[in-house]
N, C-alpha and C positions, 0 to 999 in steps of 0.2 A: 459738161456743165455741172451735172449732178455730183460727179466725183470731186470736182474742184470745190464745190460748196461744202461737201463733207470734209475735205481737207482743211478748208478755212475754219470750220467749226471744231475741228479736232482738238486744238489747244484748249479751247473753252471747255470742251467735254472732259478732257483730262483734268483740267483745273477743278471742275465741278466734282469729279470722282475723287480727287485727292482731298478736297474739302469735306466731302461726305465721309470718307474713311477717317479723316482727322477727327471729325465729329464723333464717329463711333468709338474711336480710340479714347477720346476725352471722356465719353460716357463710361467706357470700360474702366477708366481710372477713377471714377467717382466712388472709390472705396478707400477709406483711411484705415490702414492696417496698423494695429498697435500691439505692443507686447510689454511685459514687465519682468524684471529679474525675479526669479522664484525664491524670494527671501522668507516666504511662509508657505503653509500647506496649499496645494492647488485649489482646494475648495474655498479657502479663505480669499485667495487672490481673485477667483471668479466672482465671489460675492461682492468684493470691493469694486470690481470692474463694471459689473452690470449696469448700475444706475448712471455711472460716468459715461459709458458708451452711449446710452440712450440720450443723455443730455447733449453730448457732442454731436450726435446725429441731427438733433433739432437745431443746434446753433450753427452747424457748418453746412447743413443741407446735403450731406453725403452719407452713405452707409459707412458705419464704423465696425470693423471686425477686430475682436480681441483674440489673439493667438497665444496660448501659453507656450513656454519653452521649458526644456528639461533642466537647464543649468544656466549659470551666469554667463559663461562663455558663449552659449548659444544666443543669448539676447544681444550681446555685442556683435557677433557675426551677422545676425539677422538685420540689424540696422546698417552696419557697414556695407553689406552686400545688397541693401535695398529690398530685402525680402519683407520688411515692414517699413512703415513711414515714420513711426514714432515709438519711442521706448521709455519706460519708467526705469531710470538707472539710479544706482547709488553713486556717490561721488567718485569712487574708484572705477566702477564700470564705465562711467562717463569718460574718465581719463583714459582707460584702456581703449574705448571706442575712438577717442580723439587721436590717440597715437596710432592705432591700427588703420585709421582712415586717412592719415596725413592731415588732420584738422578739418575733415569734411563732415563734422557733426556739430550741431548748434543746440545748446541748452536754452529752452524758452522760459520755463517757469519752475519755481520750487515752492514748497510750502513755507510759510513764514517760519515754522519750526526748524526748517532745514538751514536757516542762517546761523543757528546756534544749536546744532545737534550734539547729542552725547551718546556714549555707550556706558553700560554698567557691567560690572563683574559681580556674579552671584555665587553663592555657596550654601551648602547645608552643614558645613563643618565649623563648629564653634571656635576651633583653633585658628581659622583663617580670618585675619582682621585687616591685612594689608596686602599689597602686591608682592612684597618680599616673602610673605608667608606661602606663596604659591610654589616656591622652589621645592622640587622633589615630588610635586603633586601631578595628578592627571587633570588636564585642563582642556576644555572644549571651546573652539571658536565655531563660527557658523560656516559659511562657504569660504573657500580660500580667496574668492574675488569680492567678498563682502567688505564694504567700507566700515560699517559700524559693528560688524560681527567678527572682523579679523584685522584689516589693515590698521585702523586707528587704535584699537586695543593693543595690538602688537607694537605700534609706534610708541604709545605711552608706557608700555612695559619696558621697552628698550631705554626710554628716557629715565626710567626708575632703576636702571642697571639690572634688569631682569631679562635674560635672553631665553625666550621660550624653547628654542631648539637645544640649548645647552643646560638650562636650569630646571625645566619641567621633567617629570618622570616620563610623561607621555603627552604628546600634542594630538588632540582629536579634532576632526572637522565634522560637525553635525549636518551641515548643508543648509540649515535655516534657523532663524532665531527661536521659533517655538520648539524646534527639535533640541536646541541647546538647553532650554529650560527643562525639557523632559529628561535629558541626559543627567542633569544635576539632581533633579527630583528622584530619579531611579537609582542614583548612586554609581552610575557608570563612570562618572568623573567627579572630582571633588570641587570643581569650580568651572564657570563658563563665562564667556563675554558675549554680550548681545546689544542690539538696538534698544535704547531706553524707552521708546514709544511702545514697543511690543511688550516689554517688561511691565510698564505702567498699565497697559491694557489688561494683561493677565491678572495683575494685582486688583485693579478696579472691578474686573468681572469675577473675582474670587476663584480663578482657575488655578491658583497656586497658594499653598499654605505658607503664609509669611512668618508663621511661628517656627517653621522648619527651614525654609529657604529664604535668604535675604540678600539684598544688594549690599556689598561692603565697600565698593569703590565706584565712583562716577567720574568719568574722564572730563577734561576741559572741553570746551565747545569747539566745533569745526563745521564747515559747510558739508552738506550731504546730498540727499536725493534730489532729482530733477526729472522733468519731462524733456527729452531730447529728440530732435528731428535730424534727418539727413540734410546737408547743406544744399542739395539739389532741389529741395522742396521750394516751389515758388514763394516769393516774399509775401504775396497777398494771402496765401493759405496759412503761412506761418503767423501772420498778424491776426488772422481770424481765430486760430487755435489759441494764441496767447490771450486775446480778448475774452474768449469763452472761459478760460480758466480764471482770469482776473475778475470776471463778472460773478463768479460763484460767491454766494453770500448766505450766511446763516440766518438771514432775515426771511428767506423763503424756505418752504418745506423741502423742495427739491435740493436746494443748495445745502441746507442743513444735513440732509441725509448723505449727500456725496462727501461733504467736508468731514463729517464724523467718521465715515468709512475710511477716508484717506488719512484720518488722524491729523487733520489740518484746521487751523484757525481760519486761514485764507491762503490763496496763492499769490505770490509776488514774482516780478520779473527776475531773471538771473542772467548770468553771463559766464563765459568760459574762464575768465580770470579768477572767479570765485574759487575755482578748483585747483589753483596753482599749489596751494598748501597740501592738498591731497596727493598731487603728483610728486611733490618733494618728499612727502612721508613714504610714498610707495618706492621711490628710488632709494631713499636712505635705508629702507627695510629690505632692499634687494628683491622687491616684488614686481618691478617694472623694468 
């Protein structure tokens, strides 16, 4: 009789154990892992991430961990392979992640500025006044996977009938926007292309002598950076993350600090279709 009773209760015990384990698993997953493309120095990226991580923890009720990566490709692989849950991508890295994952990544939000983003070409050479003047020169891009530091500048060069691989004396890749500025300042290259917001920030902070180094060409606008998640993330969490970003406001001290560090007026919703132009540019430039 006792054995029969045990057998009768066994399914219930198994169910209870499974539920308990599921609960533990859910608790274990209460960590949102985020990363960002390394488009600036690691110390600057960490400084920008710290208050945002703290804010998201408060809004989402989970621990948020920021994990730096060594290069752009690593950020793509980390999200595609679900080593992280969310990544700050440039338009091109988003396209790479989308292609690499078979469309299994979803862009949630972008800065208002990313709806009409631009790149600048800078130089310390008085003889360089236009893109055509770059022929025969040493020119630096940022990372090869950078939207604003390589893909779009290359795309606009090609439209201007300047082929970097044929017309430049040397093509360099600095790895990051601030490194491109340093390469031009030091004379390692005669010109460089980079993200306009990094250039504007350097100018505003007087980190570059504009009597010696100047922007001589600004590209047309294009869509750029976004926060992207893996498509397997539950819709409810996606919605909470989106709302947290949309709620950021310069009217609060916390919001003002975060938005200024992110170089954003505010965050707005975005969608995969916004990056079709980036994908087309990448394919036409032979980079995808």
